[in-house]
C-alpha positions in Angstrom: 0.0 0.0 0.0 1.2 3.5 -0.8 -0.2 6.7 0.8 0.2 10.2 -0.5 0.0 12.7 2.4 -0.5 16.5 2.4 -2.3 19.2 4.2 -1.9 22.3 6.4 -1.8 20.5 9.8 1.8 19.2 9.9 1.9 17.8 13.4 -0.8 15.1 13.1 0.7 14.2 9.7 4.1 13.7 11.2 2.6 11.7 14.1 1.0 9.3 11.5 4.2 9.1 9.5 6.3 8.3 12.5 3.7 5.6 13.6 3.8 4.0 10.1 7.5 3.9 9.9 7.7 2.3 13.4 4.8 -0.2 13.2 4.0 -0.7 9.5 7.3 -0.2 7.6 5.9 -2.1 4.6 3.6 0.8 3.8 5.1 3.3 1.4 4.7 7.0 2.1 5.0 10.2 0.0 4.4 13.8 1.0 3.4 16.8 -1.0 3.9 20.2 0.5 5.6 23.7 0.2 9.2 23.7 -0.6 9.7 27.2 0.9 8.3 28.9 4.0 6.1 31.9 3.9 9.2 34.1 4.4 10.1 33.8 0.7 12.2 31.6 -1.6 15.2 31.2 0.7 14.0 29.6 3.8 13.1 25.9 3.4 9.7 25.0 4.8 9.3 23.2 8.0 7.4 20.3 6.3 10.2 19.9 3.8 12.8 19.7 6.6 10.8 17.3 8.7 9.9 15.0 5.8 13.5 15.0 4.5 14.7 14.0 8.0 12.4 11.1 8.0 13.7 10.0 4.5 10.4 10.1 2.8 9.8 11.2 -0.8 8.8 14.9 -0.8 7.1 16.6 -3.8 6.8 20.4 -4.0 3.5 21.9 -4.7 2.4 25.6 -4.9 -1.3 26.4 -4.5 -3.6 29.3 -4.2 -4.9 30.3 -0.7 -8.3 31.6 -1.9 -9.4 32.5 1.6 -6.8 35.3 1.7 -7.6 36.8 -1.7 -9.9 39.7 -2.2 -13.0 38.8 -4.4 -12.1 41.1 -7.2 -8.6 39.6 -7.5 -9.9 36.0 -7.8 -9.7 35.9 -11.6 -6.1 36.8 -11.5 -5.4 33.7 -9.4 -7.1 31.2 -11.7 -3.9 30.6 -13.8 -2.0 29.8 -10.6 -4.9 27.4 -9.5 -4.8 25.6 -12.8 -1.0 25.3 -12.5 -1.4 23.7 -9.1 -3.7 21.1 -10.7 -1.0 20.3 -13.3 1.5 20.0 -10.4 -0.9 17.7 -8.6 -1.4 15.6 -11.7 2.4 15.2 -12.1 2.7 14.2 -8.4 0.1 11.5 -8.7 1.7 10.3 -11.8 5.1 9.9 -10.0 3.8 8.5 -6.8 0.9 6.3 -8.0 -0.7 6.1 -4.5 -3.4 3.7 -3.5 -5.0 6.5 -1.4 -4.7 10.3 -0.7 -4.7 11.3 3.0 -5.3 15.0 3.5 -4.8 16.9 6.7 -6.8 19.9 5.5 -5.4 23.3 4.3 -5.3 25.0 0.9 -2.4 22.7 -0.4 -4.6 19.6 -0.2 -7.4 21.0 -2.4 -5.8 20.5 -5.9 -4.5 17.1 -4.8 -8.0 16.1 -3.7 -9.5 17.3 -7.0 -7.0 15.3 -9.1 -7.4 12.2 -6.8 -11.2 12.4 -7.3 -10.8 12.7 -11.1 -8.4 9.7 -11.1 -10.7 7.6 -8.9 -8.2 7.5 -6.1 -9.9 7.3 -2.6 -9.6 10.3 -0.4 -9.6 10.5 3.4 -9.3 13.9 5.2 -8.7 14.5 8.8 -9.9 17.6 10.8 -8.1 18.5 13.9 -10.4 21.2 15.2 -14.0 21.2 16.3 -15.3 22.9 13.0 -14.3 21.9 9.5 -11.9 24.4 8.0 -12.8 26.0 4.5 -10.5 23.5 2.7 -11.9 20.5 4.5 -15.4 21.6 3.8 -14.7 21.1 0.2 -12.4 18.1 0.5 -14.9 16.2 2.7 -17.5 16.3 -0.1 -15.0 14.3 -2.3 -13.7 12.1 0.5 -14.7 8.6 1.2 -14.2 9.2 4.9 -13.7 12.3 7.1 -11.9 11.5 10.3 -12.5 14.0 13.1 -10.9 14.8 16.5 -14.1 15.6 18.4 -17.5 14.1 18.6 -19.2 17.4 18.0 -17.7 17.6 14.6 -19.5 14.6 13.3 -22.8 16.5 12.8 -21.1 18.6 10.1 -20.4 15.5 8.0 -22.8 13.0 6.3 -23.4 10.1 8.7 -21.7 7.4 6.6 -18.6 9.5 5.9 -17.7 10.7 9.4 -15.5 8.7 11.8 -14.2 9.7 15.2 -10.5 9.0 15.5 -9.1 11.7 17.8 -6.2 13.9 16.9 -2.9 12.1 16.2 -0.2 13.2 18.6 3.5 12.9 18.3 4.5 9.7 20.3 7.8 11.3 21.4 6.0 13.9 23.4 4.8 11.3 25.9 8.2 9.6 26.3 10.7 10.2 29.0 13.4 12.2 27.1 16.9 13.4 28.1 17.6 17.0 28.8 18.2 19.0 25.6 21.9 19.3 24.7 21.6 23.1 24.4 20.8 23.3 28.1 24.0 23.1 30.1 22.4 23.0 33.5 19.0 23.7 35.1 19.2 25.5 38.4 16.2 27.8 38.0 12.6 27.4 37.1 12.1 26.9 33.3 9.7 29.1 31.2 9.1 27.9 27.7 7.7 30.5 25.1 6.5 29.7 21.6 4.5 31.5 19.0 4.0 28.3 16.9 6.2 27.0 14.1 6.4 30.4 12.3 6.8 32.3 15.5 4.6 35.3 16.6 5.8 38.9 16.3 3.6 40.2 19.1 4.7 37.4 21.5 8.3 37.9 20.6 8.2 41.7 21.1 6.2 41.5 24.3 8.5 38.9 25.8 11.6 41.1 24.8 10.2 43.8 27.0 10.2 41.6 30.2 13.2 39.4 29.5 15.5 41.5 31.8 13.1 40.9 34.7 12.5 37.2 33.9 16.2 36.3 33.5 16.9 37.5 37.0 15.0 34.4 38.4 14.2 32.1 35.6 15.6 30.1 32.6 13.8 31.1 29.4 13.6 28.8 26.4 12.2 30.7 23.5 11.1 29.2 20.2 10.8 32.4 18.2 10.3 31.1 14.6 12.5 31.3 11.5 14.0 34.4 10.1 12.1 36.3 7.4 13.3 38.5 4.5 12.8 41.5 6.8 14.1 40.4 10.2 15.6 37.7 12.3 13.9 37.5 15.7 16.7 35.2 17.1 19.4 37.7 16.2 17.4 40.6 17.6 16.7 38.9 20.9 20.3 37.7 21.2 21.6 41.2 20.8 19.1 42.4 23.5 20.1 39.7 25.9 23.9 40.3 25.3 23.4 43.7 27.0 22.4 42.0 30.2 24.7 40.7 33.0 26.6 37.6 32.0 24.7 35.3 34.4 21.4 36.4 32.9 22.6 35.9 29.4 23.3 32.2 30.2 19.7 31.7 31.3 18.3 32.5 27.8 18.0 30.0 25.0 16.4 31.1 21.7 15.8 28.7 18.9 14.0 28.9 15.5 12.5 25.4 16.2 12.4 22.9 19.0 12.7 19.2 18.2 10.0 16.8 19.5 12.3 15.0 21.9 13.5 18.3 23.4 9.9 19.5 23.6 8.9 16.5 25.6 11.5 17.2 28.2 10.6 20.9 28.3 6.9 20.1 28.9 7.7 17.9 31.8 10.2 20.3 33.4 8.7 23.8 32.5 7.1 25.7 35.4 5.2 27.7 32.8 4.6 27.6 29.1 3.5 30.7 27.1 2.0 29.8 23.8 -0.6 30.3 21.1 -3.6 28.0 21.4 -3.5 25.8 18.3 -5.2 22.4 18.5 -1.9 20.4 18.6 -0.3 22.6 21.3 -3.3 22.5 23.6 -3.6 18.8 23.2 0.0 18.3 24.1 -0.2 20.7 27.1 -3.3 18.8 28.3 -1.8 15.4 28.0 1.4 16.4 29.7 -0.5 18.5 32.4 1.8 21.5 31.8 0.5 24.8 33.3 0.5 27.6 30.8 -0.4 31.1 29.7 -2.2 31.0 26.4 -2.6 33.9 23.9 -5.0 32.7 21.3 -4.5 33.9 17.7 -7.3 36.4 17.3 -8.0 35.8 13.6 -7.9 32.1 13.6 -10.8 30.6 11.5 -14.0 30.5 13.5 -12.2 31.8 16.6 -10.9 28.2 17.0 -7.9 29.1 19.2 -9.9 30.9 21.8 -12.2 27.9 22.0 -9.1 25.6 22.4 -7.8 28.0 25.2 -11.1 28.0 27.1 -11.4 24.2 26.8 -7.9 23.9 28.4 -8.6 26.5 31.0 -11.5 24.3 32.3 -8.9 21.9 33.5 -7.8 24.5 36.0 -4.1 24.9 34.9 -4.3 27.6 32.3 -4.6 31.4 32.1 -5.8 33.2 29.0 -4.7 36.6 27.7 -6.5 37.8 24.7 -4.2 39.4 22.2 -6.1 42.8 22.3 -5.4 43.0 26.0 -1.8 41.7 25.8 0.8 43.9 27.5 4.3 43.3 28.9 3.2 43.8 32.6 0.2 41.6 32.2 2.2 38.8 30.6 4.8 39.1 33.4 2.2 38.9 36.1 0.5 36.0 34.5 3.8 34.0 34.2 4.5 34.8 37.9 1.1 33.6 38.9 1.4 30.3 37.0 4.9 29.6 38.4 3.8 30.5 42.0 0.8 28.1 41.7 2.5 25.5 39.5 2.0 22.5 41.8 -1.8 23.2 42.2 -2.3 24.0 38.5 -0.4 20.8 37.6 -2.4 18.6 40.0 -5.7 20.1 38.7 -4.7 19.3 35.1 -3.7 15.8 36.1 -7.1 15.3 37.8 -8.9 16.5 34.6 -6.7 14.7 32.2 -8.1 12.1 29.8 -6.2 9.1 28.7 -4.5 9.7 25.4 -6.6 8.2 22.6 -4.9 5.8 20.2 -5.8 8.4 17.5 -2.9 7.7 15.2 -3.6 3.9 15.1 -7.4 4.6 14.6 -6.7 6.9 11.7 -4.4 4.4 10.0 -7.0 1.7 10.5 -9.6 3.9 8.6 -7.0 4.3 5.8 -6.3 0.6 5.6 -10.0 -0.2 5.7 -10.7 2.1 2.7 -7.9 0.7 0.6 -8.9 -3.0 1.4 -12.5 -2.2 0.5 -11.5 -0.9 -2.9 -9.2 -3.8 -3.6 
């Protein structure tokens, strides 16, 4: 069996890929995604780097993100859309998959259209409670639509919807060694992330309180990759280099944090500051890591605020909406979480649910569809 994988939600895709490589090595995998990141044609995309690291065939695809285009500009995007269909046709010709597995997002749309035309079965997975715009279209063409939450099933025809849960990286739940970039840990650890691409407002707000934080804490900061216009890591390093030497040695800024290192961080951090994407909130919930969440305000259907409120109900999470975010407010929220870390952690443990075997369940759906066709 050969599976072609694509989609905007990289983390569950990587979780499934890792599970297949470990448990079903006879299954062939191929991945279609962006070759370059949003910062331009110099920075390789995160999906390309992660897929290459796993030694899986990667095929570059450039597609139109219609949701971000003004209505009057749509006709100008049609040539690019048709070009993406040609690219998708070439990818299917080279990979000859038995099934196309989508994880939503605009990149998966041309692939799903070509798969439908070629009679190749489609399965798409939705990680949030409401189908995204791309998945609303792809689910109409799909044989099955796998969802992470029970309440999503009502948005899908009864025979198509299947509850699998949201695949989670297995490494996150393992006991991992201390990251090599951390020489010693003699202070409480704060982990700050704005997601894979980073967050300008989180980075700049954190910069204002770093001198205060580094007096008492170790700060690990995943700031996102450099863009054509600026390098957050470089700017933050220059700022910290003006501080006393002991404080400089407590700050660790990285473009990206590997899964194994992140697993250690979740288990040892006194506080995590983060956006509230579905994967991050799932990982924080499963590891019972107290946190301050700053939901992305323009996420589709306000999904990140819903994720944050869901996690806050466990009793171990504070929410700061971006419109209210300020340096002093963030500093006080971090202080509160650290001071009450034990109580917050215990509340999250008490409210934790056992990790669903979501990755295995999703793969079983894929295998079932392929077997039914053959």
